[in-house]
N, CA, C and O atoms as a DFTB+ gen file, in Angstrom:
168 C
 N C O
     1  1     111.364      83.467      89.990
     2  2     110.425      84.124      91.278
     3  2     109.448      84.634      90.662
     4  3     109.670      85.564      89.886
     5  1     108.022      84.111      90.873
     6  2     106.873      84.748      90.236
     7  2     106.466      86.259      90.874
     8  3     107.130      86.503      91.881
     9  1     105.656      87.167      90.555
    10  2     105.444      88.175      90.589
    11  2     104.609      88.373      92.248
    12  3     105.080      89.110      93.114
    13  1     103.563      87.714      92.401
    14  2     103.176      87.553      93.597
    15  2     103.770      87.133      94.375
    16  3     103.122      87.389      95.390
    17  1     104.815      86.506      94.720
    18  2     105.636      85.968      95.618
    19  2     106.713      87.287      96.251
    20  3     107.067      87.778      97.323
    21  1     106.924      87.438      94.763
    22  2     107.930      88.652      95.206
    23  2     107.157      90.059      95.562
    24  3     107.813      90.981      96.048
    25  1     106.391      90.139      95.425
    26  2     105.200      91.349      95.817
    27  2     105.525      91.259      97.530
    28  3     106.081      92.121      98.210
    29  1     105.000      89.964      97.967
    30  2     104.842      89.682      99.270
    31  2     106.027      89.915      99.999
    32  3     106.077      90.559     101.047
    33  1     106.940      89.403      99.453
    34  2     108.662      89.704     100.024
    35  2     108.560      90.951     100.117
    36  3     108.243      91.337     101.243
    37  1     108.780      92.093      98.991
    38  2     108.849      93.177      99.219
    39  2     107.848      94.080     100.464
    40  3     108.271      94.817     101.354
    41  1     106.651      93.772     100.196
    42  2     105.788      94.170     101.285
    43  2     106.371      93.832     102.913
    44  3     106.317      94.625     103.853
    45  1     106.870      92.596     102.946
    46  2     107.184      92.243     104.339
    47  2     108.874      92.862     104.547
    48  3     109.562      92.878     105.568
    49  1     109.131      93.246     103.426
    50  2     110.774      93.632     104.177
    51  2     110.249      95.483     104.287
    52  3     110.738      96.157     105.193
    53  1     109.543      95.941     103.580
    54  2     108.605      97.108     103.700
    55  2     108.005      97.203     105.146
    56  3     107.974      98.355     105.578
    57  1     107.488      96.164     106.038
    58  2     106.966      96.138     106.977
    59  2     107.879      96.502     108.103
    60  3     107.921      97.477     108.854
    61  1     108.671      95.306     107.974
    62  2     110.155      95.322     108.926
    63  2     110.707      96.092     109.094
    64  3     111.063      96.329     110.248
    65  1     111.145      97.039     107.870
    66  2     111.727      98.200     107.672
    67  2     110.964      99.225     108.885
    68  3     111.444      99.685     109.921
    69  1     109.593      99.368     108.298
    70  2     108.930     100.471     109.329
    71  2     108.737     100.397     110.398
    72  3     108.699     101.333     111.197
    73  1     108.540      98.968     110.667
    74  2     108.413      99.006     112.281
    75  2     110.054      99.006     112.954
    76  3     109.969      98.780     114.161
    77  1     111.097      99.142     112.633
    78  2     112.125      99.460     112.760
    79  2     112.026     100.812     113.017
    80  3     112.233     101.289     114.133
    81  1     111.700     101.495     111.982
    82  2     112.074     103.136     111.837
    83  2     111.179     103.400     113.317
    84  3     111.751     103.765     114.344
    85  1     109.493     103.122     113.234
    86  2     108.856     103.469     114.198
    87  2     109.231     103.094     115.658
    88  3     108.653     103.674     116.578
    89  1     110.215     102.107     115.923
    90  2     110.056     101.664     116.967
    91  2     111.768     102.571     117.413
    92  3     112.061     103.208     118.424
    93  1     112.445     102.310     116.389
    94  2     113.625     103.713     116.737
    95  2     113.451     105.009     117.240
    96  3     114.033     105.572     118.167
    97  1     112.438     105.453     116.388
    98  2     112.081     107.185     116.688
    99  2     111.232     106.991     118.037
   100  3     111.508     107.845     118.880
   101  1     110.229     106.024     118.440
   102  2     109.511     106.082     119.489
   103  2     110.511     105.737     120.732
   104  3     110.114     106.133     121.827
   105  1     111.716     105.070     120.698
   106  2     112.352     104.400     121.629
   107  2     112.018     103.579     122.329
   108  3     112.731     103.289     123.289
   109  1     110.997     103.018     122.129
   110  2     109.919     102.230     123.244
   111  2     109.402     100.945     122.261
   112  3     109.023     100.936     121.090
   113  1     109.544      99.953     123.182
   114  2     109.228      98.565     122.691
   115  2     107.515      98.735     122.102
   116  3     107.152      97.823     121.359
   117  1     106.430      99.901     122.416
   118  2     105.160      99.881     121.925
   119  2     105.340     100.273     120.453
   120  3     104.319     100.277     119.765
   121  1     106.558     100.616     119.856
   122  2     106.649     100.931     118.848
   123  2     106.987     100.047     117.897
   124  3     106.834     100.318     116.706
   125  1     107.556      98.725     118.377
   126  2     107.594      97.809     117.651
   127  2     106.618      97.108     117.435
   128  3     106.498      96.602     116.319
   129  1     105.599      96.871     118.497
   130  2     104.284      96.281     118.660
   131  2     103.643      96.810     117.561
   132  3     103.259      96.035     116.685
   133  1     103.410      98.319     117.424
   134  2     102.431      98.783     116.652
   135  2     102.419      98.693     115.792
   136  3     101.321      98.485     115.276
   137  1     103.491      98.765     115.021
   138  2     104.603      98.927     113.596
   139  2     104.137      97.400     113.387
   140  3     103.159      97.260     112.652
   141  1     104.503      96.657     113.737
   142  2     104.341      94.902     113.506
   143  2     102.949      94.509     113.258
   144  3     102.652      93.676     112.401
   145  1     101.932      95.219     114.149
   146  2     100.757      95.008     114.040
   147  2      99.956      95.243     112.771
   148  3      99.249      94.557     112.033
   149  1     100.457      96.782     112.843
   150  2      99.645      97.472     111.643
   151  2     100.341      97.213     110.252
   152  3      99.706      97.408     109.215
   153  1     101.969      96.666     110.225
   154  2     101.881      95.929     108.868
   155  2     101.394      94.705     108.501
   156  3     101.129      94.404     107.337
   157  1     101.214      93.696     109.838
   158  2     100.259      92.576     109.581
   159  2      98.951      93.043     109.000
   160  3      98.705      92.606     107.876
   161  1      98.046      93.863     109.562
   162  2      97.039      93.790     109.259
   163  2      97.154      94.569     107.380
   164  3      96.556      94.086     106.419
   165  1      97.720      95.342     107.345
   166  2      97.998      95.498     105.898
   167  2      98.600      94.728     105.335
   168  3      98.821      94.875     104.133
């Protein structure tokens, strides 16, 4: 597996984990949406 693909996968996993954490702590659908958009933009 090449380094670029591996990095993209790690970023994707981190984004998903972050969105789940924010969604869990806010307890609101908006938390998932905001985190998802932020992860997508970043």
